[in-house]
C-alpha positions in Angstrom: 0.0 0.0 0.0 2.9 2.4 -0.6 0.9 4.2 -3.3 -2.0 5.0 -0.9 0.4 6.2 1.8 2.2 8.5 -0.8 -1.1 10.1 -1.8 -2.3 10.4 1.8 1.1 12.1 2.6 0.8 14.5 -0.4 -2.8 15.4 0.7 -1.7 16.1 4.2 1.2 18.3 3.1 -1.1 20.1 0.6 -3.6 20.8 3.4 -0.9 22.0 5.8 0.8 24.1 3.2 -2.1 25.6 1.2 -4.8 25.8 3.9 -2.5 26.2 6.9 -4.0 23.0 8.4 -7.4 24.7 8.8 -10.1 22.5 7.1 -13.7 23.3 7.6 -15.8 20.1 8.0 -18.4 21.3 5.5 -15.9 22.1 2.8 -13.8 19.0 3.1 -15.4 17.5 -0.1 -14.5 20.6 -2.1 -10.9 20.5 -0.8 -10.6 16.8 -1.8 -12.0 17.5 -5.2 -9.4 20.3 -5.7 -6.6 18.0 -4.6 -7.8 15.3 -6.9 -7.9 17.7 -9.8 -4.4 18.9 -9.1 -3.0 15.4 -8.4 -4.4 14.1 -11.7 -2.7 16.9 -13.7 0.7 16.9 -11.8 2.6 15.4 -14.7 0.9 17.1 -17.5 3.3 18.2 -20.2 0.8 20.5 -21.9 0.0 23.2 -19.2 -1.2 25.6 -21.9 -3.7 23.0 -23.2 -4.9 22.3 -19.7 -5.5 26.1 -19.2 -7.4 26.3 -22.5 -9.6 23.3 -21.5 -10.5 25.2 -18.3 -11.0 28.5 -20.0 -13.1 27.4 -22.9 -16.3 26.4 -20.9 -16.1 29.7 -19.0 -16.2 31.6 -22.2 -18.9 29.5 -24.0 -21.4 29.1 -21.2 -23.8 31.6 -19.7 -23.2 33.1 -16.2 -23.9 30.8 -13.2 -25.5 32.0 -10.0 -24.4 31.0 -6.6 -27.7 29.0 -6.1 -26.9 27.1 -9.3 -23.6 26.0 -7.8 -24.6 25.3 -4.2 -28.4 25.2 -4.2 -28.9 21.4 -4.4 -25.6 20.4 -2.7 -25.8 19.2 0.9 -22.8 21.0 2.4 -23.6 19.5 5.8 -23.4 22.9 7.5 -26.9 22.9 8.7 -27.4 21.8 12.3 -31.1 21.7 12.5 -32.1 19.7 15.6 -35.8 19.3 16.1 
């Protein structure tokens, strides 16, 4: 399982370095998705092409509201105790 330990170690170092060790419970999924995105592109030899792939949908699509992004996603931040 050295591969798993390597990825876990990289994730730990990324959180400590980028987020200064402060990870909000409700945003953990977003942090993990960002780490996955960066990890999967770590050896890309065509950085410019990756940038264009990210930029193209932003130029083509119409504006997105905050509700469109987070409206149906369960962030787990609500602590409604009845």
